N, C-alpha and C positions, 0 to 999 in steps of 0.2 A: 571630537570632531569640531572644527571651527565653522561657525555659522557663515553662510554665504553673504557676500556683499549684495545688498538690495537697495535700490533708490526709493522703494516704498517701505515705510516703517511698519513693523509689527504693531498690532493694536495694543494699547496699554491694558494692563490687568487692573480692573476696577476704575474708580473715579480719578480723574486728573486732580492733582493737588495744587498745581500752579500753571500759569501760562505766561508767555512773553512774545512780543513781536521783535524779530531781528531784521533790521533794514540796512540797505546800502553796505553789504558785507563784502570785504575784500579778503581773500584767502591767499596768503603768501607761504610757500612751502619749499623746504630743502630736504634733499636726501641725506641721511645720516646712518652710519652703520649701527645695526641693532645692538652690538656689544657696547657701544658708547652710551646708549640710552637705557640699557637694562638696569643700571643702578638707580635710575630716577623713577622707576616704576613702583607702584604699591606692592605689598606682599601678595604673592599669588598671581600677579599679572606680568606678562612678558611683552616685549615689543612686537607689535603686529608688523608684518612685512609685505611689501608689494614691489614687484619688478626688481628684486634683488637687494632691497634695502628697507629700512624703516624711514620715517619721515618726521620732521619737526615743522609745526605751523605757527605763523604769526597772523592772527586773525583780528580784524578791526571792523566794528559795525556800530549801529545805533540801536539801543535796546529801549523799548517803551511798551506801553499797554500791559504792564505787568499786573497779574491777578494772583490771588491766593485763595484756594478753596471756593472758587466761584464768585469771589468779590468783584466789585467794579474795578476798572483799572486804577492803580495807585498813582495819584498825581505827584509830580515833581520827583519824589524819592524813587519812583519806578521808571524813570526815564533818564538815560545818560549814554554817552559814547563809551564803549568797552574795547579794550585791546587785550588780547590774551595770547599766551604761549602754551601750545598744547602738543602732546604726543598721542600715539595710537597704540592701544594695547589689546591683548586678548587674554582671558583668564582660563583656568583649568576646565571650565565648562564649555569653552568655545565661544563665549560671548565677546563680541568686539565692542570697544568703546574708546572714548577720549580720556586722556589723563592730562589734567590741567597742571602746569607748573606755576603759572601766575595769571591773574586777571586784574586789570586796572579799571577802576570805576570812580566817578566823581561824587557819588552819593555815599556818605559815610554810613548812613543807616543800612543801605544795601550791603555794604562791605561787612559790617558787623553781623548782620543777620545771616549772610551766607556762611561766614566763618563759624558762627555759633551753631547754626542748624545742621550743617553738612560738612564742616571742616574744609570748605572749598577755599583755596588760597587767594582771596581777593586782597587788593591793596588800594588804599585811598589815594587817588591821584587827581590832578587837574586834567580832564580829558575834553576833547572837542573835535569836531570835524566840519568840513565845508565842501560843497560840491559846486561844479559849474563847468560848462563847455567840455564835457567828457572827462573831466578830472575829478578826483576825490582825494581829500587831504585829511589825515588824522594826526592829532597830537596827544601825547600823554606824558605827564611828569609827576612822579611820586611826591607826596607832601613830606614824607619822612624817609630819609635815606636815598641813595642813588637809584635810578631806574627811570629811563625815559624812552620814548619812541616818537619819531616823526616819519610818517609814511605818506608818500604821494603816489597815487596810482592813476594810470590812464585806462579808462573803461572801454573795452572793445565792443563790437557789435555781432561777432560771430557766435552763434549758440554752441554750447558744449553739451552734447547729448550722447549717451552711450559710450563715453570715453572711460576706460578702465581706471586710469589714475585719478581722474576727477571724482569718480564714484567712490573709490577707496578713501579719498581724503574728506569727502563731504557727507556721505551716507552713513552716519554714525548715530545709533539709536540708544545711547546711554553714555554715562561717564563713570569712571572708577575713582573713588576717593577713600581715604583712610579716616575712620571714625572710631575714637576710643580704642585705637590699636587694631582695629578690624577693617578689612577692605570691604566696601559696600559698592553696589551698582545702582545708579539712579537712571531709570529709563526715561526716554523722551520720544515724542511722536510729532511729526509735521509732514506737510505735503512734500513731494520731491522738490529738491532745489532747482529753481530756474537759474542756469549758469551761462555766462558769456566769457569770452577771453578777456584778459587784462594784462597790463605790463606795469612794472615798477619804474617810476621816473626818478624817485629819490627815496632813500632810506637812511636814517640816522637812528640807530637803535642800540640800547644797552640792556633791554629786557631779556633777550636771549642769553646774553652772558650772565646776567644775574640769576637766571634760571638754571645755570650749570652747563651751558653749551657755548663756550667762548669761540670767537672768530667766525661765527656763522653769518652774521649780518654783513660781513665784508664780501661774502660770496654772492654771485648772481643766483637768484632763486631758480629752482627747477620746475616750479609750477606757480602760476598766478591766475586766479579766477575771481570773478565778481558775480554777485547775485543781488537783485533788488530786494530779496528777503523772503522770509517765511514766518508764519505764526506757529509757535511751538508749545506743546503741552507736556507736562512732566508727571510721571507716576511716582508711586511710593518707593522708597529705598528697599533694595533686596540684598540678601546676603550673597 
């Protein structure tokens, strides 16, 4: 049985192992047939579907106030703009979660740590963002190999509450990744997302294509949302 979508996170089991603040978050999503995304999923995970399709997200935000095992926030290395490409999966136990295809970050130490500890596919990139007059702009360019993204979004003022598609795309309480040939689930917990409408004014992106989904960035997105942010706590990895 697949767990229901809920904007309220289930409580973590045991002590949180890390926390982060995610701020000025823009969610850009496209519908994609589940059969196209199935080969990109970890073993034992299949595409999660909503309203007749699965979805691909390009998510950009500022990450800071990172802690580990109750430490004070990590200065410099724990603060950067991130741009990621993600899918939505469900495993045989009915757990819903995010599947990251790539994540761009400007702090090499954070990239190496995430790859070493959890095999999360971070890439070292020049990343930045700027805000003003209702617009927000994100840049990312990989240091090694091709891969870039330039996103400009217009932030709306209409709250998005109780909207099924928005809840499906944002209310995710864990991620799936492959570690030493085994699929694991990393749970997370945060307050419900405060969301408003948004629109894309400009997008020049090759991250989606590099992740294995060509042609997507040339299409108009099917959903665009913005959030001022949340503080997130992470639990221990589970099988």
